[in-house]
Residue, then its C-alpha position, 0 to 999 in steps of 0.5 A: x312694807x312693799x313684800x307685806x303689801x304684795x301678800x295682802x288681796x286688792x282692793x280692787x278684788x280679791x286676792x291670789x288665793x281666792x283668785x285660785x279657788x275659784x279658777x279650780x271652781x269653775x274647772x270643768x276639764x276635771x268633771x270627767x274625772x269626778x263623774x268617774x270616780x265619783x259612780x265607783x264611790x256611790x256603787x260601794x257597797x256599803x249598805x248601812x255604813x253609808x250613814x256611819x261614814x257620812x255622820x249621820x250618828x253623828x249629827x254633823x259629817x264625821x270626816x272633820x273627826x276621822x283626820x284629825x288623827x292623821x294630821x295630829x301624829x304628823x305634826x308631833x312627828x314634825x315636832x319630834x324629828x327636831x329633837x334630837x334622840x327623838x327616832x323611833x317615836x316619830x316611826x311609830x307616829x308616822x305609822x299612826x298617822x298612815x293607818x288613821x288616814x284610811x277611814x278617814x279617806x273613806x269617809x271623805x269620798x263617800x262626803x265628796x260623792x254626794x257634793x255638787x260639780x263645783x264643791x266636786x272639783x275643788x274636792x279631787x284637789x283635797x283629796x289628791x294633795x292628801x293622797x300625796x301626802x300619804x304617799x310621801x308618808x308612805x316613803x317616809x316609813x319605809x326609809x325611816x325603816x330601812x335606817x334613812x332617818x334624813x331622807x325618812x326626816x326629808x320625805x316626812x317635811x314634805x308630806x306635812x306641806x302635803x298636809x298644809x296644802x290639801x287642808x287649806x283647800x279642803x277649808x276651802x270647801x267646808x268654809x266657802x262653799x258649805x260642804x257638810x254644813x247645815x243647809x237649813x240651819x237658819x229657818x229658825x230664826x226666820x220664822x216669826x213665832x204663832x201661827x201662819x197661814x198656808x192655804x185651803x186643805x181642798x186645794x193640797x193633792x193628797x201624798x204629794x208634796x208641794x211648795x207652800x210659803x211661812x212668811x218668806x221661807x219656803x216649805x213642802x207641805x203634804x196632805x196625808x189624809x183626810x186633814x191631816x197636813x205635813x210641814x216641813x222646810x222645803x230647802x233640804x239640810x243636807x245640800x238644799x235641795x228642793x224637798x216639795x220636787x222629791x216623793x213620799x213613801x211610808x211618812x218620809x219624803x226623799x230628796x230629789x237631788x242625792x238622796x236624803x229622805x226626812x220623816x213628814x211628822x217630824x223632819x228626822x233625817x230617817x237617811x242620809x246623807x242628810x245629817x241633821x233633820x229638817x225644820x218642822x211645823x205644827x199644822x192644823x186646820x181652822x175652817x178647811x184653812x190650813x196653818x202652820x207654826x214651826x215647831x220648838x226643838x225642846x219639844x216632841x212634835x205632835x199630832x195635827x190639830x184639826x178644829x171647826 
């Protein structure tokens, strides 16, 4: 019982793992390296491929999908290493995992370069563990090719341990720090049905985003021309950036934090790193005052309605 109690979180605070991750989040010593690597990743000439790597086409980050291949092959190789007569199959699986690790790593770095500071610190250590794993598996592959099966297996098991540690850190990054999550997902559940008054049309500047509220939900409001008004949830789906502090151009609003671009008419994410669309609102003008209601997700967005 004493051994069991020692690995459980104490009643007075978080367990050792969480305390360690909290210290990692606060490790400002990593910022210098993180900023240099971030700048290098952002400078890569990826063009439209950057949005592909973010997973905008998929509706959520593509990195978790891509990492399944190297993890799956390496776990399978470890199982075969424990069975007799499976050297060749295990060797092939290690090689497949190494080949699949490259696109998974690139997509992960592209996502990482658009995170907040605390997330970047954790992500840097996550990446370091995975790089260590790739190095160990590369050595394992080489040793197996030279006929040193026992050494190859030992290096493979060490690589799998590094993968497991990196995966645990990645889980903290994804679930506790909400990296890659849709930060506007709860908006439809928090907005009461029906029309909500926003304010007078005359108080809205043309072509400039302003912040207003629909109930307790912050929204970005853009008066395009005359009485046409567009309304989206203000908190960017990517990392919660304030769209009302962004810029408007060509019928879209650009987030000031990481540059995600959303179409004002329906919230569609025209450009990443956001992988989810922004909740949008229908609008109408009644007696010179703007009213908005949430667009039903199963209905196509409508043009703003103006009534006398």
